[in-house]
N, C-alpha and C positions, 0 to 999 in steps of 0.2 A: 496859669500863665501861657501866653504865647507870643511867638516871635512873630512881628508883621513886617518888619524891614530891617535895613541897616543904614547908617550913613556915616561920614566922616565931618569931623570937627573942623571947620575951615581954620580956624585960628591955631590949632594944635596938631590937626593931621590924625588924630586919633579916630579909629573906627569903634563903632560901638552899634549894639543891637537895640531897635525900638521894641519894647515888649508892651503887650496889654494884658492886664489882670482881669479877673472877673468880679472884682468887688465895685465895678461902677467907676463913673467919671469924678467920683468925690476922692479917689485915690490917686496919688500920684500927680502929675501933669495932665488934668482931664482924663483919668484913665491909664495915662502911658507913663512909661518910664524909659530911662536908658542905661544899658548895661554895657561897659566897655569889653571889647573883643579880645580873645587872646590871654585872658587872666586864667591859667591853669586850673586855678584852685576853685574856681566856679563849674568847671566841667561842661559848660554850656555848648562850648564848640565841639565838644567830644560826644553829647548826648542828645542832640536835637533830633526830634523825629518828625517826620511828614508822612501824611497818607498817600499812598498812589493808588488812583482808582482804575479798576481793571475795565477796560473797554472791551465791550462784545463787538466782535467783528458782524457787521450786518450780513445777513444773508442774500444772496441777490437770488432772483427767481431763475429758473433754469430755462435757457432758450430754446424755443421749440426748434427741432430740426424738420425742415420740410424736403420730402424728396425730389431730386431735379429731375 
């Protein structure tokens, strides 16, 4: 399961996560489902994990020093 976003229900003001499962589009609502935010017993708000890519610093060629 991966969290792909969040929204607020306009009629109730309730916030929820939008999740996608690996079972394909036949699961849930075309492969998506909603889980309410803030339910402590689900622990989703506490244990969400995201990758942070390491960006390599681009090396610049050394400038040539010319004698004056």
